[in-house]
All heavy atoms as a GROMACS GRO file, in nm:
protein
  600
    1MET      N    1   3.592  -2.206   0.211
    1MET     CA    2   3.688  -2.176   0.314
    1MET      C    3   3.643  -2.054   0.396
    1MET      O    4   3.655  -2.054   0.517
    1MET     CB    5   3.824  -2.150   0.251
    1MET     CG    6   3.929  -2.123   0.355
    1MET     SD    7   4.087  -2.165   0.288
    1MET     CE    8   4.186  -2.043   0.362
    2LEU      N    9   3.591  -1.954   0.328
    2LEU     CA   10   3.544  -1.835   0.398
    2LEU      C   11   3.424  -1.869   0.486
    2LEU      O   12   3.412  -1.818   0.598
    2LEU     CB   13   3.507  -1.727   0.296
    2LEU     CG   14   3.461  -1.593   0.354
    2LEU    CD1   15   3.571  -1.532   0.438
    2LEU    CD2   16   3.420  -1.498   0.244
    3SER      N   17   3.337  -1.957   0.437
    3SER     CA   18   3.219  -1.995   0.517
    3SER      C   19   3.262  -2.071   0.643
    3SER      O   20   3.197  -2.058   0.747
    3SER     CB   21   3.123  -2.078   0.434
    3SER     OG   22   3.185  -2.199   0.393
    4GLN      N   23   3.369  -2.147   0.637
    4GLN     CA   24   3.417  -2.218   0.755
    4GLN      C   25   3.472  -2.119   0.858
    4GLN      O   26   3.451  -2.134   0.979
    4GLN     CB   27   3.526  -2.317   0.717
    4GLN     CG   28   3.474  -2.438   0.642
    4GLN     CD   29   3.588  -2.530   0.598
    4GLN    OE1   30   3.703  -2.489   0.592
    4GLN    NE2   31   3.553  -2.654   0.567
    5GLN      N   32   3.542  -2.016   0.811
    5GLN     CA   33   3.595  -1.915   0.902
    5GLN      C   34   3.481  -1.838   0.968
    5GLN      O   35   3.486  -1.810   1.089
    5GLN     CB   36   3.687  -1.818   0.827
    5GLN     CG   37   3.818  -1.879   0.788
    5GLN     CD   38   3.903  -1.780   0.708
    5GLN    OE1   39   3.852  -1.683   0.655
    5GLN    NE2   40   4.033  -1.809   0.700
    6ILE      N   41   3.379  -1.803   0.890
    6ILE     CA   42   3.265  -1.731   0.946
    6ILE      C   43   3.194  -1.818   1.048
    6ILE      O   44   3.156  -1.771   1.157
    6ILE     CB   45   3.169  -1.686   0.833
    6ILE    CG1   46   3.237  -1.580   0.746
    6ILE    CG2   47   3.038  -1.633   0.891
    6ILE    CD1   48   3.158  -1.541   0.625
    7ALA      N   49   3.174  -1.945   1.018
    7ALA     CA   50   3.109  -2.037   1.112
    7ALA      C   51   3.190  -2.051   1.239
    7ALA      O   52   3.134  -2.057   1.350
    7ALA     CB   53   3.088  -2.173   1.045
    8THR      N   54   3.321  -2.054   1.230
    8THR     CA   55   3.407  -2.066   1.347
    8THR      C   56   3.398  -1.940   1.433
    8THR      O   57   3.389  -1.948   1.556
    8THR     CB   58   3.553  -2.090   1.304
    8THR    OG1   59   3.558  -2.205   1.219
    8THR    CG2   60   3.643  -2.111   1.424
    9ILE      N   61   3.398  -1.824   1.370
    9ILE     CA   62   3.390  -1.697   1.444
    9ILE      C   63   3.255  -1.685   1.513
    9ILE      O   64   3.246  -1.645   1.630
    9ILE     CB   65   3.416  -1.578   1.349
    9ILE    CG1   66   3.562  -1.579   1.302
    9ILE    CG2   67   3.382  -1.447   1.416
    9ILE    CD1   68   3.591  -1.480   1.193
   10VAL      N   69   3.148  -1.722   1.442
   10VAL     CA   70   3.014  -1.714   1.501
   10VAL      C   71   3.002  -1.812   1.617
   10VAL      O   72   2.946  -1.779   1.723
   10VAL     CB   73   2.907  -1.741   1.393
   10VAL    CG1   74   2.770  -1.759   1.456
   10VAL    CG2   75   2.904  -1.628   1.292
   11ALA      N   76   3.054  -1.931   1.603
   11ALA     CA   77   3.048  -2.030   1.710
   11ALA      C   78   3.129  -1.984   1.830
   11ALA      O   79   3.089  -2.005   1.946
   11ALA     CB   80   3.097  -2.165   1.660
   12ALA      N   81   3.245  -1.923   1.807
   12ALA     CA   82   3.329  -1.876   1.917
   12ALA      C   83   3.263  -1.758   1.989
   12ALA      O   84   3.268  -1.748   2.112
   12ALA     CB   85   3.466  -1.836   1.864
   13ALA      N   86   3.200  -1.671   1.914
   13ALA     CA   87   3.136  -1.554   1.975
   13ALA      C   88   3.009  -1.595   2.050
   13ALA      O   89   2.976  -1.538   2.154
   13ALA     CB   90   3.102  -1.451   1.868
   14GLY      N   91   2.936  -1.690   1.998
   14GLY     CA   92   2.813  -1.734   2.061
   14GLY      C   93   2.835  -1.834   2.172
   14GLY      O   94   2.741  -1.873   2.240
   15GLY      N   95   2.955  -1.875   2.192
   15GLY     CA   96   2.984  -1.978   2.290
   15GLY      C   97   2.990  -1.929   2.434
   15GLY      O   98   3.014  -2.007   2.525
   16THR      N   99   2.972  -1.800   2.459
   16THR     CA  100   2.980  -1.749   2.596
   16THR      C  101   2.865  -1.802   2.680
   16THR      O  102   2.881  -1.819   2.800
   16THR     CB  103   2.981  -1.595   2.597
   16THR    OG1  104   2.861  -1.548   2.534
   16THR    CG2  105   3.102  -1.542   2.523
   17GLY      N  106   2.749  -1.824   2.620
   17GLY     CA  107   2.638  -1.884   2.691
   17GLY      C  108   2.550  -1.787   2.768
   17GLY      O  109   2.436  -1.815   2.794
   18HIS      N  110   2.602  -1.671   2.808
   18HIS     CA  111   2.522  -1.577   2.886
   18HIS      C  112   2.539  -1.437   2.828
   18HIS      O  113   2.651  -1.389   2.814
   18HIS     CB  114   2.568  -1.578   3.032
   18HIS     CG  115   2.488  -1.486   3.118
   18HIS    ND1  116   2.527  -1.358   3.145
   18HIS    CD2  117   2.370  -1.504   3.182
   18HIS    CE1  118   2.437  -1.300   3.222
   18HIS    NE2  119   2.341  -1.387   3.246
   19GLU      N  120   2.426  -1.376   2.796
   19GLU     CA  121   2.430  -1.238   2.748
   19GLU      C  122   2.366  -1.148   2.851
   19GLU      O  123   2.263  -1.182   2.910
   19GLU     CB  124   2.355  -1.226   2.615
   19GLU     CG  125   2.423  -1.298   2.500
   19GLU     CD  126   2.350  -1.274   2.369
   19GLU    OE1  127   2.264  -1.186   2.366
   19GLU    OE2  128   2.381  -1.344   2.274
   20GLU      N  129   2.426  -1.036   2.873
   20GLU     CA  130   2.373  -0.942   2.970
   20GLU      C  131   2.261  -0.862   2.906
   20GLU      O  132   2.274  -0.812   2.794
   20GLU     CB  133   2.486  -0.848   3.015
   20GLU     CG  134   2.472  -0.806   3.158
   20GLU     CD  135   2.593  -0.729   3.205
   20GLU    OE1  136   2.703  -0.786   3.202
   20GLU    OE2  137   2.574  -0.612   3.240
   21LEU      N  138   2.150  -0.847   2.977
   21LEU     CA  139   2.037  -0.771   2.926
   21LEU      C  140   2.067  -0.622   2.933
   21LEU      O  141   2.138  -0.575   3.022
   21LEU     CB  142   1.911  -0.802   3.007
   21LEU     CG  143   1.862  -0.947   2.999
   21LEU    CD1  144   1.742  -0.965   3.092
   21LEU    CD2  145   1.824  -0.983   2.858
   22ALA      N  146   2.010  -0.548   2.839
   22ALA     CA  147   2.029  -0.404   2.838
   22ALA      C  148   1.951  -0.342   2.954
   22ALA      O  149   1.840  -0.384   2.985
   22ALA     CB  150   1.981  -0.346   2.705
   23PRO      N  151   2.008  -0.242   3.018
   23PRO     CA  152   1.936  -0.178   3.130
   23PRO      C  153   1.820  -0.093   3.078
   23PRO      O  154   1.828  -0.034   2.972
   23PRO     CB  155   2.044  -0.090   3.195
   23PRO     CG  156   2.141  -0.063   3.087
   23PRO     CD  157   2.140  -0.184   2.998
   24ILE      N  158   1.711  -0.090   3.156
   24ILE     CA  159   1.598  -0.004   3.121
   24ILE      C  160   1.580   0.097   3.233
   24ILE      O  161   1.625   0.076   3.347
   24ILE     CB  162   1.469  -0.086   3.098
   24ILE    CG1  163   1.434  -0.170   3.220
   24ILE    CG2  164   1.483  -0.174   2.976
   24ILE    CD1  165   1.300  -0.240   3.208
   25ILE      N  166   1.515   0.209   3.203
   25ILE     CA  167   1.506   0.318   3.300
   25ILE      C  168   1.394   0.297   3.402
   25ILE      O  169   1.392   0.363   3.505
   25ILE     CB  170   1.486   0.453   3.228
   25ILE    CG1  171   1.360   0.451   3.144
   25ILE    CG2  172   1.608   0.485   3.143
   25ILE    CD1  173   1.324   0.585   3.084
   26ALA      N  174   1.301   0.208   3.373
   26ALA     CA  175   1.189   0.182   3.464
   26ALA      C  176   1.138   0.040   3.437
   26ALA      O  177   1.174  -0.021   3.337
   26ALA     CB  178   1.080   0.285   3.440
   27PRO      N  179   1.052  -0.009   3.525
   27PRO     CA  180   0.993  -0.141   3.498
   27PRO      C  181   0.913  -0.139   3.368
   27PRO      O  182   0.863  -0.034   3.327
   27PRO     CB  183   0.901  -0.164   3.619
   27PRO     CG  184   0.956  -0.076   3.726
   27PRO     CD  185   1.015   0.041   3.657
   28PRO      N  186   0.898  -0.253   3.304
   28PRO     CA  187   0.831  -0.257   3.174
   28PRO      C  188   0.689  -0.202   3.176
   28PRO      O  189   0.647  -0.136   3.080
   28PRO     CB  190   0.831  -0.406   3.138
   28PRO     CG  191   0.945  -0.464   3.214
   28PRO     CD  192   0.954  -0.384   3.339
   29PHE      N  193   0.611  -0.223   3.283
   29PHE     CA  194   0.474  -0.173   3.284
   29PHE      C  195   0.472  -0.020   3.293
   29PHE      O  196   0.380   0.044   3.242
   29PHE     CB  197   0.392  -0.236   3.397
   29PHE     CG  198   0.442  -0.205   3.535
   29PHE    CD1  199   0.398  -0.094   3.603
   29PHE    CD2  200   0.532  -0.289   3.597
   29PHE    CE1  201   0.444  -0.066   3.730
   29PHE    CE2  202   0.579  -0.262   3.724
   29PHE     CZ  203   0.534  -0.150   3.792
   30VAL      N  204   0.573   0.040   3.355
   30VAL     CA  205   0.580   0.187   3.360
   30VAL      C  206   0.614   0.243   3.223
   30VAL      O  207   0.554   0.341   3.178
   30VAL     CB  208   0.683   0.232   3.466
   30VAL    CG1  209   0.702   0.383   3.462
   30VAL    CG2  210   0.642   0.186   3.604
   31VAL      N  211   0.710   0.181   3.155
   31VAL     CA  212   0.746   0.225   3.021
   31VAL      C  213   0.625   0.213   2.928
   31VAL      O  214   0.593   0.304   2.851
   31VAL     CB  215   0.866   0.144   2.967
   31VAL    CG1  216   0.894   0.178   2.822
   31VAL    CG2  217   0.989   0.170   3.051
   32GLY      N  218   0.554   0.100   2.935
   32GLY     CA  219   0.435   0.082   2.853
   32GLY      C  220   0.325   0.181   2.887
   32GLY      O  221   0.258   0.233   2.798
   33GLY      N  222   0.307   0.209   3.015
   33GLY     CA  223   0.205   0.306   3.056
   33GLY      C  224   0.236   0.447   3.009
   33GLY      O  225   0.146   0.520   2.966
   34VAL      N  226   0.362   0.486   3.016
   34VAL     CA  227   0.402   0.619   2.968
   34VAL      C  228   0.383   0.629   2.817
   34VAL      O  229   0.333   0.730   2.766
   34VAL     CB  230   0.548   0.650   3.009
   34VAL    CG1  231   0.599   0.774   2.939
   34VAL    CG2  232   0.557   0.666   3.159
   35MET      N  233   0.419   0.524   2.746
   35MET     CA  234   0.400   0.525   2.601
   35MET      C  235   0.252   0.532   2.566
   35MET      O  236   0.212   0.606   2.475
   35MET     CB  237   0.465   0.401   2.539
   35MET     CG  238   0.616   0.404   2.539
   35MET     SD  239   0.697   0.251   2.491
   35MET     CE  240   0.612   0.203   2.346
   36PHE      N  241   0.168   0.458   2.637
   36PHE     CA  242   0.024   0.461   2.613
   36PHE      C  243  -0.032   0.600   2.641
   36PHE      O  244  -0.112   0.652   2.563
   36PHE     CB  245  -0.046   0.356   2.700
   36PHE     CG  246  -0.194   0.355   2.684
   36PHE    CD1  247  -0.252   0.299   2.572
   36PHE    CD2  248  -0.276   0.409   2.782
   36PHE    CE1  249  -0.389   0.298   2.556
   36PHE    CE2  250  -0.413   0.408   2.768
   36PHE     CZ  251  -0.470   0.353   2.654
   37ALA      N  252   0.010   0.661   2.752
   37ALA     CA  253  -0.040   0.795   2.786
   37ALA      C  254   0.003   0.897   2.681
   37ALA      O  255  -0.077   0.984   2.642
   37ALA     CB  256   0.012   0.836   2.924
   38LEU      N  257   0.125   0.888   2.634
   38LEU     CA  258   0.172   0.980   2.532
   38LEU      C  259   0.092   0.965   2.403
   38LEU      O  260   0.053   1.064   2.341
   38LEU     CB  261   0.321   0.958   2.505
   38LEU     CG  262   0.384   1.047   2.398
   38LEU    CD1  263   0.383   1.191   2.443
   38LEU    CD2  264   0.524   1.001   2.367
   39LEU      N  265   0.066   0.841   2.363
   39LEU     CA  266  -0.013   0.819   2.242
   39LEU      C  267  -0.157   0.866   2.260
   39LEU      O  268  -0.218   0.917   2.164
   39LEU     CB  269  -0.008   0.671   2.203
   39LEU     CG  270   0.127   0.624   2.148
   39LEU    CD1  271   0.125   0.474   2.128
   39LEU    CD2  272   0.160   0.695   2.019
   40MET      N  273  -0.212   0.855   2.379
   40MET     CA  274  -0.348   0.904   2.403
   40MET      C  275  -0.352   1.057   2.394
   40MET      O  276  -0.447   1.114   2.341
   40MET     CB  277  -0.398   0.857   2.540
   40MET     CG  278  -0.425   0.709   2.548
   40MET     SD  279  -0.540   0.648   2.423
   40MET     CE  280  -0.691   0.721   2.478
   41VAL      N  281  -0.250   1.124   2.446
   41VAL     CA  282  -0.243   1.270   2.434
   41VAL      C  283  -0.236   1.310   2.287
   41VAL      O  284  -0.307   1.402   2.243
   41VAL     CB  285  -0.122   1.326   2.513
   41VAL    CG1  286  -0.095   1.470   2.477
   41VAL    CG2  287  -0.145   1.310   2.662
   42LEU      N  288  -0.154   1.241   2.209
   42LEU     CA  289  -0.145   1.270   2.066
   42LEU      C  290  -0.277   1.242   1.996
   42LEU      O  291  -0.315   1.315   1.903
   42LEU     CB  292  -0.032   1.190   2.003
   42LEU     CG  293   0.109   1.230   2.043
   42LEU    CD1  294   0.210   1.135   1.983
   42LEU    CD2  295   0.138   1.372   2.003
   43LEU      N  296  -0.350   1.139   2.038
   43LEU     CA  297  -0.480   1.110   1.982
   43LEU      C  298  -0.578   1.224   2.008
   43LEU      O  299  -0.649   1.268   1.917
   43LEU     CB  300  -0.535   0.980   2.041
   43LEU     CG  301  -0.680   0.948   2.006
   43LEU    CD1  302  -0.692   0.901   1.861
   43LEU    CD2  303  -0.735   0.845   2.100
   44PHE      N  304  -0.581   1.274   2.131
   44PHE     CA  305  -0.672   1.384   2.163
   44PHE      C  306  -0.635   1.512   2.091
   44PHE      O  307  -0.722   1.590   2.051
   44PHE     CB  308  -0.679   1.406   2.314
   44PHE     CG  309  -0.751   1.294   2.386
   44PHE    CD1  310  -0.693   1.232   2.495
   44PHE    CD2  311  -0.874   1.250   2.342
   44PHE    CE1  312  -0.758   1.129   2.560
   44PHE    CE2  313  -0.941   1.147   2.407
   44PHE     CZ  314  -0.883   1.086   2.516
   45VAL      N  315  -0.506   1.537   2.074
   45VAL     CA  316  -0.464   1.656   1.996
   45VAL      C  317  -0.511   1.642   1.852
   45VAL      O  318  -0.562   1.737   1.792
   45VAL     CB  319  -0.311   1.673   2.004
   45VAL    CG1  320  -0.262   1.775   1.903
   45VAL    CG2  321  -0.270   1.714   2.144
   46THR      N  322  -0.496   1.523   1.796
   46THR     CA  323  -0.540   1.500   1.658
   46THR      C  324  -0.690   1.517   1.646
   46THR      O  325  -0.739   1.581   1.552
   46THR     CB  326  -0.499   1.358   1.613
   46THR    OG1  327  -0.358   1.347   1.625
   46THR    CG2  328  -0.540   1.332   1.470
   47LEU      N  329  -0.766   1.462   1.739
   47LEU     CA  330  -0.911   1.474   1.733
   47LEU      C  331  -0.959   1.616   1.756
   47LEU      O  332  -1.066   1.654   1.709
   47LEU     CB  333  -0.974   1.381   1.836
   47LEU     CG  334  -0.962   1.231   1.806
   47LEU    CD1  335  -1.024   1.150   1.918
   47LEU    CD2  336  -1.027   1.198   1.674
   48SER      N  337  -0.880   1.697   1.827
   48SER     CA  338  -0.923   1.835   1.852
   48SER      C  339  -0.920   1.919   1.725
   48SER      O  340  -0.986   2.023   1.719
   48SER     CB  341  -0.834   1.899   1.958
   48SER     OG  342  -0.704   1.921   1.907
   49TYR      N  343  -0.846   1.878   1.624
   49TYR     CA  344  -0.843   1.951   1.497
   49TYR      C  345  -0.954   1.904   1.402
   49TYR      O  346  -0.962   1.953   1.291
   49TYR     CB  347  -0.708   1.934   1.429
   49TYR     CG  348  -0.601   2.018   1.490
   49TYR    CD1  349  -0.512   1.964   1.583
   49TYR    CD2  350  -0.588   2.152   1.457
   49TYR    CE1  351  -0.414   2.042   1.640
   49TYR    CE2  352  -0.490   2.230   1.514
   49TYR     CZ  353  -0.403   2.174   1.606
   49TYR     OH  354  -0.306   2.250   1.662
   50GLY      N  355  -1.038   1.813   1.443
   50GLY     CA  356  -1.140   1.757   1.354
   50GLY      C  357  -1.250   1.854   1.317
   50GLY      O  358  -1.316   1.838   1.214
   51ASN      N  359  -1.275   1.957   1.397
   51ASN     CA  360  -1.384   2.048   1.368
   51ASN      C  361  -1.342   2.172   1.289
   51ASN      O  362  -1.422   2.262   1.268
   51ASN     CB  363  -1.450   2.093   1.499
   51ASN     CG  364  -1.357   2.173   1.586
   51ASN    OD1  365  -1.237   2.179   1.560
   51ASN    ND2  366  -1.411   2.232   1.691
   52LEU      N  367  -1.218   2.180   1.247
   52LEU     CA  368  -1.171   2.300   1.176
   52LEU      C  369  -1.243   2.320   1.044
   52LEU      O  370  -1.265   2.433   1.002
   52LEU     CB  371  -1.020   2.292   1.152
   52LEU     CG  372  -0.933   2.306   1.276
   52LEU    CD1  373  -0.787   2.294   1.239
   52LEU    CD2  374  -0.959   2.438   1.344
   53GLY      N  375  -1.282   2.214   0.978
   53GLY     CA  376  -1.351   2.228   0.850
   53GLY      C  377  -1.496   2.268   0.864
   53GLY      O  378  -1.560   2.305   0.766
   54ARG      N  379  -1.551   2.266   0.983
   54ARG     CA  380  -1.692   2.298   1.005
   54ARG      C  381  -1.710   2.431   1.077
   54ARG      O  382  -1.817   2.458   1.131
   54ARG     CB  383  -1.758   2.186   1.084
   54ARG     CG  384  -1.761   2.055   1.008
   54ARG     CD  385  -1.837   1.948   1.084
   54ARG     NE  386  -1.772   1.909   1.209
   54ARG     CZ  387  -1.685   1.810   1.220
   54ARG    NH1  388  -1.652   1.740   1.116
   54ARG    NH2  389  -1.632   1.780   1.337
   55ARG      N  390  -1.609   2.515   1.078
   55ARG     CA  391  -1.619   2.642   1.150
   55ARG      C  392  -1.713   2.741   1.081
   55ARG      O  393  -1.793   2.805   1.145
   55ARG     CB  394  -1.482   2.708   1.164
   55ARG     CG  395  -1.400   2.652   1.274
   55ARG     CD  396  -1.275   2.735   1.289
   55ARG     NE  397  -1.195   2.684   1.398
   55ARG     CZ  398  -1.076   2.732   1.429
   55ARG    NH1  399  -1.025   2.829   1.359
   55ARG    NH2  400  -1.010   2.682   1.529
   56HIS      N  401  -1.698   2.757   0.951
   56HIS     CA  402  -1.773   2.857   0.876
   56HIS      C  403  -1.839   2.792   0.757
   56HIS      O  404  -1.802   2.685   0.712
   56HIS     CB  405  -1.679   2.968   0.826
   56HIS     CG  406  -1.596   3.029   0.934
   56HIS    ND1  407  -1.646   3.113   1.030
   56HIS    CD2  408  -1.464   3.017   0.963
   56HIS    CE1  409  -1.550   3.150   1.112
   56HIS    NE2  410  -1.437   3.093   1.074
   57GLU      N  411  -1.936   2.865   0.705
   57GLU     CA  412  -2.000   2.819   0.582
   57GLU      C  413  -1.903   2.834   0.466
   57GLU      O  414  -1.819   2.924   0.464
   57GLU     CB  415  -2.127   2.901   0.554
   57GLU     CG  416  -2.237   2.876   0.654
   57GLU     CD  417  -2.291   2.734   0.647
   57GLU    OE1  418  -2.300   2.680   0.534
   57GLU    OE2  419  -2.319   2.677   0.753
   58ALA      N  420  -1.919   2.749   0.369
   58ALA     CA  421  -1.832   2.756   0.250
   58ALA      C  422  -1.865   2.883   0.172
   58ALA      O  423  -1.981   2.917   0.152
   58ALA     CB  424  -1.853   2.634   0.163
   59VAL      N  425  -1.761   2.954   0.127
   59VAL     CA  426  -1.776   3.077   0.052
   59VAL      C  427  -1.736   3.048  -0.092
   59VAL      O  428  -1.635   2.983  -0.117
   59VAL     CB  429  -1.686   3.189   0.111
   59VAL    CG1  430  -1.698   3.316   0.030
   59VAL    CG2  431  -1.722   3.212   0.256
   60GLU      N  432  -1.817   3.098  -0.182
   60GLU     CA  433  -1.787   3.078  -0.324
   60GLU      C  434  -1.658   3.151  -0.360
   60GLU      O  435  -1.640   3.267  -0.325
   60GLU     CB  436  -1.902   3.129  -0.410
   60GLU     CG  437  -1.894   3.090  -0.554
   60GLU     CD  438  -1.906   2.940  -0.575
   60GLU    OE1  439  -1.979   2.874  -0.499
   60GLU    OE2  440  -1.838   2.890  -0.667
   61GLU      N  441  -1.570   3.084  -0.429
   61GLU     CA  442  -1.441   3.141  -0.464
   61GLU      C  443  -1.455   3.229  -0.587
   61GLU      O  444  -1.519   3.193  -0.685
   61GLU     CB  445  -1.342   3.028  -0.493
   61GLU     CG  446  -1.205   3.077  -0.530
   61GLU     CD  447  -1.110   2.962  -0.556
   61GLU    OE1  448  -1.140   2.850  -0.514
   61GLU    OE2  449  -1.007   2.987  -0.620
   62HIS      N  450  -1.393   3.348  -0.580
   62HIS     CA  451  -1.393   3.438  -0.695
   62HIS      C  452  -1.280   3.398  -0.788
   62HIS      O  453  -1.165   3.390  -0.747
   62HIS     CB  454  -1.373   3.583  -0.649
   62HIS     CG  455  -1.345   3.676  -0.763
   62HIS    ND1  456  -1.443   3.714  -0.852
   62HIS    CD2  457  -1.232   3.735  -0.804
   62HIS    CE1  458  -1.388   3.794  -0.943
   62HIS    NE2  459  -1.261   3.809  -0.915
   63ALA      N  460  -1.312   3.373  -0.911
   63ALA     CA  461  -1.210   3.339  -1.009
   63ALA      C  462  -1.241   3.413  -1.139
   63ALA      O  463  -1.353   3.412  -1.188
   63ALA     CB  464  -1.209   3.190  -1.034
   64ASP      N  465  -1.141   3.481  -1.191
   64ASP     CA  466  -1.156   3.553  -1.318
   64ASP      C  467  -1.157   3.450  -1.430
   64ASP      O  468  -1.057   3.381  -1.451
   64ASP     CB  469  -1.040   3.652  -1.333
   64ASP     CG  470  -1.060   3.745  -1.451
   64ASP    OD1  471  -1.163   3.731  -1.521
   64ASP    OD2  472  -0.973   3.830  -1.473
   65PRO      N  473  -1.265   3.440  -1.507
   65PRO     CA  474  -1.270   3.337  -1.611
   65PRO      C  475  -1.175   3.363  -1.728
   65PRO      O  476  -1.151   3.274  -1.808
   65PRO     CB  477  -1.416   3.341  -1.657
   65PRO     CG  478  -1.463   3.476  -1.621
   65PRO     CD  479  -1.388   3.518  -1.499
   66HIS      N  480  -1.120   3.484  -1.736
   66HIS     CA  481  -1.032   3.519  -1.848
   66HIS      C  482  -0.886   3.487  -1.820
   66HIS      O  483  -0.803   3.498  -1.909
   66HIS     CB  484  -1.046   3.667  -1.883
   66HIS     CG  485  -1.186   3.704  -1.921
   66HIS    ND1  486  -1.246   3.660  -2.035
   66HIS    CD2  487  -1.280   3.777  -1.856
   66HIS    CE1  488  -1.369   3.707  -2.043
   66HIS    NE2  489  -1.392   3.777  -1.934
   67ARG      N  490  -0.855   3.450  -1.700
   67ARG     CA  491  -0.717   3.414  -1.667
   67ARG      C  492  -0.701   3.264  -1.673
   67ARG      O  493  -0.788   3.189  -1.632
   67ARG     CB  494  -0.682   3.463  -1.527
   67ARG     CG  495  -0.679   3.614  -1.519
   67ARG     CD  496  -0.630   3.659  -1.386
   67ARG     NE  497  -0.490   3.619  -1.370
   67ARG     CZ  498  -0.420   3.645  -1.263
   67ARG    NH1  499  -0.474   3.708  -1.162
   67ARG    NH2  500  -0.295   3.607  -1.254
   68GLN      N  501  -0.586   3.222  -1.721
   68GLN     CA  502  -0.562   3.079  -1.731
   68GLN      C  503  -0.533   3.018  -1.593
   68GLN      O  504  -0.579   2.910  -1.561
   68GLN     CB  505  -0.444   3.053  -1.826
   68GLN     CG  506  -0.428   2.907  -1.860
   68GLN     CD  507  -0.323   2.887  -1.968
   68GLN    OE1  508  -0.246   2.977  -1.997
   68GLN    NE2  509  -0.321   2.769  -2.026
   69HIS      N  510  -0.456   3.091  -1.512
   69HIS     CA  511  -0.425   3.046  -1.378
   69HIS      C  512  -0.471   3.155  -1.282
   69HIS      O  513  -0.399   3.251  -1.256
   69HIS     CB  514  -0.274   3.023  -1.360
   69HIS     CG  515  -0.220   2.920  -1.453
   69HIS    ND1  516  -0.242   2.786  -1.436
   69HIS    CD2  517  -0.146   2.932  -1.566
   69HIS    CE1  518  -0.184   2.719  -1.533
   69HIS    NE2  519  -0.126   2.805  -1.614
   70PRO      N  520  -0.591   3.144  -1.227
   70PRO     CA  521  -0.642   3.251  -1.142
   70PRO      C  522  -0.561   3.264  -1.013
   70PRO      O  523  -0.518   3.165  -0.955
   70PRO     CB  524  -0.785   3.208  -1.111
   70PRO     CG  525  -0.790   3.063  -1.138
   70PRO     CD  526  -0.685   3.035  -1.242
   71ASN      N  527  -0.541   3.390  -0.973
   71ASN     CA  528  -0.470   3.419  -0.850
   71ASN      C  529  -0.568   3.400  -0.735
   71ASN      O  530  -0.664   3.475  -0.721
   71ASN     CB  531  -0.417   3.562  -0.854
   71ASN     CG  532  -0.338   3.597  -0.730
   71ASN    OD1  533  -0.313   3.512  -0.646
   71ASN    ND2  534  -0.300   3.722  -0.718
   72LYS      N  535  -0.546   3.303  -0.652
   72LYS     CA  536  -0.640   3.274  -0.544
   72LYS      C  537  -0.619   3.365  -0.423
   72LYS      O  538  -0.696   3.362  -0.330
   72LYS     CB  539  -0.627   3.128  -0.503
   72LYS     CG  540  -0.667   3.034  -0.613
   72LYS     CD  541  -0.661   2.892  -0.568
   72LYS     CE  542  -0.701   2.802  -0.684
   72LYS     NZ  543  -0.698   2.663  -0.648
   73HIS      N  544  -0.514   3.446  -0.426
   73HIS     CA  545  -0.486   3.536  -0.314
   73HIS      C  546  -0.475   3.679  -0.365
   73HIS      O  547  -0.381   3.749  -0.338
   73HIS     CB  548  -0.354   3.494  -0.246
   73HIS     CG  549  -0.352   3.352  -0.205
   73HIS    ND1  550  -0.418   3.306  -0.095
   73HIS    CD2  551  -0.294   3.244  -0.260
   73HIS    CE1  552  -0.400   3.176  -0.083
   73HIS    NE2  553  -0.326   3.135  -0.183
   74ASP      N  554  -0.579   3.725  -0.434
   74ASP     CA  555  -0.571   3.857  -0.495
   74ASP      C  556  -0.605   3.969  -0.396
   74ASP      O  557  -0.579   4.084  -0.422
   74ASP     CB  558  -0.663   3.866  -0.616
   74ASP     CG  559  -0.809   3.846  -0.581
   74ASP    OD1  560  -0.838   3.805  -0.467
   74ASP    OD2  561  -0.893   3.871  -0.669
   75HIS      N  562  -0.662   3.940  -0.281
   75HIS     CA  563  -0.697   4.038  -0.178
   75HIS      C  564  -0.781   4.151  -0.234
   75HIS      O  565  -0.765   4.267  -0.198
   75HIS     CB  566  -0.571   4.093  -0.110
   75HIS     CG  567  -0.485   3.988  -0.050
   75HIS    ND1  568  -0.522   3.917   0.063
   75HIS    CD2  569  -0.366   3.936  -0.087
   75HIS    CE1  570  -0.427   3.830   0.094
   75HIS    NE2  571  -0.332   3.838   0.003
   76SER      N  572  -0.870   4.122  -0.326
   76SER     CA  573  -0.962   4.218  -0.388
   76SER      C  574  -0.891   4.334  -0.454
   76SER      O  575  -0.932   4.448  -0.447
   76SER     CB  576  -1.062   4.270  -0.284
   76SER     OG  577  -1.134   4.165  -0.228
   77GLN      N  578  -0.779   4.311  -0.516
   77GLN     CA  579  -0.702   4.418  -0.579
   77GLN      C  580  -0.747   4.443  -0.722
   77GLN      O  581  -0.729   4.553  -0.773
   77GLN     CB  582  -0.554   4.382  -0.579
   77GLN     CG  583  -0.495   4.374  -0.441
   77GLN     CD  584  -0.354   4.318  -0.440
   77GLN    OE1  585  -0.305   4.269  -0.542
   77GLN    NE2  586  -0.290   4.321  -0.325
   78GLY      N  587  -0.804   4.347  -0.790
   78GLY     CA  588  -0.837   4.365  -0.931
   78GLY      C  589  -0.980   4.406  -0.955
   78GLY      O  590  -1.010   4.483  -1.045
   79HIS      N  591  -1.074   4.359  -0.878
   79HIS     CA  592  -1.215   4.386  -0.904
   79HIS      C  593  -1.283   4.449  -0.789
   79HIS      O  594  -1.266   4.431  -0.679
   79HIS     CB  595  -1.287   4.255  -0.939
   79HIS     CG  596  -1.241   4.197  -1.069
   79HIS    ND1  597  -1.139   4.108  -1.078
   79HIS    CD2  598  -1.283   4.219  -1.196
   79HIS    CE1  599  -1.120   4.075  -1.202
   79HIS    NE2  600  -1.206   4.141  -1.277
   0.00000   0.00000   0.00000
C-alpha cells in the first residue's frame, strides 16, 4: 500500500513534463575556461614547490646515542 502511494506521488510530481533549467552565471565555455585556468594556476603553484628539497646539501643529524628519544630541536644547548 505504501509503495502504491509513493508511485502515485512520484507520477503526479513528474507529470508536469517541463523542468526549468538552473540559471548559470556565464556561458558553459566561459565557466569551463575559468575552471581550467584556475586549475592551471594551482598546478604551477604546486610545481613551484618541487625544488625545495634540492636547495641545500643534506646535513648529518646530531643525535645523542644515550637518549632513547633524541631531541631533534636542541639548538646546540647540550653539546
